[in-house]
N, C-alpha and C positions, 0 to 999 in steps of 0.2 A: 575512557575512565577518568574521573574527575581528579583534580589535584588534591582536593580535600580527602577523597577516599584513600589516595596513596599516603597522604600525611597521617591519617588515622591508622593505617596499616603499619606504618613505620613506628608510630608511638606505641601501638599494641605490642610490637616485637620488643621494644625497649622495656615495656612494662613486664613482659614475660621473662626477659633476660634478667631483670632486676630481682624478680621473685626466685629464679633459679640460683642466683648469687646468694640471696638470703638463706635459702635452704642449705646450700653448701656451707655457709658460715655457721648456721645453727648446728650442723653436723660436726664442724670443727670444734666448736665450743664443747659439745658433748664428749667428743673424743679426747679433747685436752683434759677435761675433768677426770675422765676414766683413766687416761694414761698416767695422770698425776697420782690418783689414788692407788693404782695397781703397779706403779713404777714400770709401765709397759713401754719399752723402747721402740718396738715396732709400730705401735699405734702412734706414738709421738712423731715418728718419722713420716707416717702417713699424713698427719696434720701439716707438717712442714712441706711435704710434696704437694698437698692440695692447695697450699697458699700460692704456689706458682700458677696453678690453673686459675685461681681467683684473680691474681695479678693480671693475667692475660685477658680475662673477662673485663676487668676494669678498663684496660687500654682499648679493647674493642668497642665497648659501650661508649666511652668518651669520644672516640673517633666518630661513631655513628651519630651521637648527639650533635657534634659539630657539623657533620654532613647534612643532617636534617635542617639545621638552622640555615646553612648555606643554600640548600636546594629549595626549601619551602617558604622561606621568609615568613615565619609564624607571627601571628598576632600576639598581643601582650599576654593574654592568659595562657596561650600555648608556650610562649617563650618562658613564662614563669614555671610551667611544668617541666620543661626541658632543663632549665637552670637548677630546679630542685633535684631532678634525677642525677645531674652531674655531681651535685654536692653529696647526695645520699650515697652514691656508689663509691665516692672517695672515702667517706666514713666507714662504709661496710668493708672496704678493702683494708682499712687501718685495723679494724677489729680482727680480720683474718691474720694480719701481720702479727698482732699481739698473741693470737693463739699459737702461731709458729714460734714467737719469742719465748712463750712459756714452755712450749714443747722442747726447746733447746735446753732449758734448765731442768726439765723432767729427765732428759737424757743424761745430763751431768750428775743428777742425784740418784739415778737408777740403781746404782750398786751400793748406795749408802742406806743404813737404817735411819729412818726419820727420827730425830731426837725430839721433835715436836709432833705429837699426834695430829694427823690431818682431820680436824673437825671444823674449825671456823673458815679456813680457806676454801674448802669445797662448798660450804654454805654460801660464802660470798660469790663463788663461781656460779652456783646454781641461780642466785638472784640476778647475776649479770645475764645468764642464759635466758631467764624469764623476761628480762627487760628487752633483749634483742628480739625474742619471739613476739612480744607485744608491740614492738616497734614495726616489725614487718606486717603484723595484723592491722596496725593503725594505718599503714600505707595502703594496704589492700582495701580497707573499709572506708578510707578517708575520714577517720574517726578522731576528732580533736580531743574528746574526753580521754580516749585511750592514750593519746600522745601526751596529754598533761599528766596522766597517771605515771607514765614512764619517767617523765622529767622529775616528778616528786620522788620517785623511788631511787633516784640517784643519791639522795641524802642517806638512804639506808646503806648503800654500797660505800659511801664515804665514811659512815660510822664503822662499818666492818673494817675498812682500811685503817682508820686510826686505832681501833682496838687491837687489831692483829699486829700492827707495827709496834705498839706499846708492849704487847706480850713478847714479841720476838726480841725486842731490845732488852727487856728484863732478863730473858733467858741467855742472851749473849753476854750480859754483864756477869751472870751467875756461872756460866760455863764457857770458857774460852774455846773449847773444842767445837762449840756450836756456831762460832762466828761465821765461818765460811758457808755452812748450810743455811744459817739464819739470813745471811746476805742474799743468797739465792731466793729464799722465800720472800724477802722484802721486794726483790725485783718482780717476782710473780704477782704479788698482791698489787703492786703499782701498775702492772700491765692490766690486771683485772679492773682496777679503778679507772684506767684510761678507756677501756672498752665500754664501761658504763657511760663515760663522758661522750663517747662517739654515738652511743644510742640516743642520748639526749639531744645531741646536735642534729641527728637525723629527724627526730621528732619536731624540732624547731623548723626544719625545712618542710616537713609534712604540713605543719600548720601554715607556713608561708604559702605553700602551693594552694591550700584550701581557701585561705582568707585574703591573700595578697598583702598581708601585713607581717613582716618578720618579727615584730614586737607585739604580736597578738596577745591579748589578755583574756 
């Protein structure tokens, strides 16, 4: 059995594991949004528990990437792919962390009546979820145009962030009883904004893997 065949087999396993990780993270984002809307403590706990599984996946995949490099001594293009996968799984794991972070605040807010109707925050979360899905699709398809689309959509999430923060701050000034809840919401939207940033980071690495140029235009 050729060394190249074994190498391709190992790379294919890494590819499939990355896709599994992506599917789990998409589910976590969906569950986080649902838990936030419905103030669902049990669902929020599921997201937090799933984060531990994703953390373990990241460690396992990082170890496997390093072992592939050590065993196979890959050529430049293969090394670029492995490096990209290492970076991608790190950003994916951070997205999962932020889902768990938001879920912690969902649990804290579960027994309170939301003083601010949840309209724009779920819309922001839905856009982040869409970006992450398009990011995974871009990786599967090796689609630079789709990666560029995700990177541009980060501006939409940023605008949501600024608008929501401004609205929350105005409500906090108007009603001191909203300060604690408003602070929690600020943390939530910051985590969502960071999730979008990680999606754009992944797309930059996807482009690097395809082109060999990290500053591809």
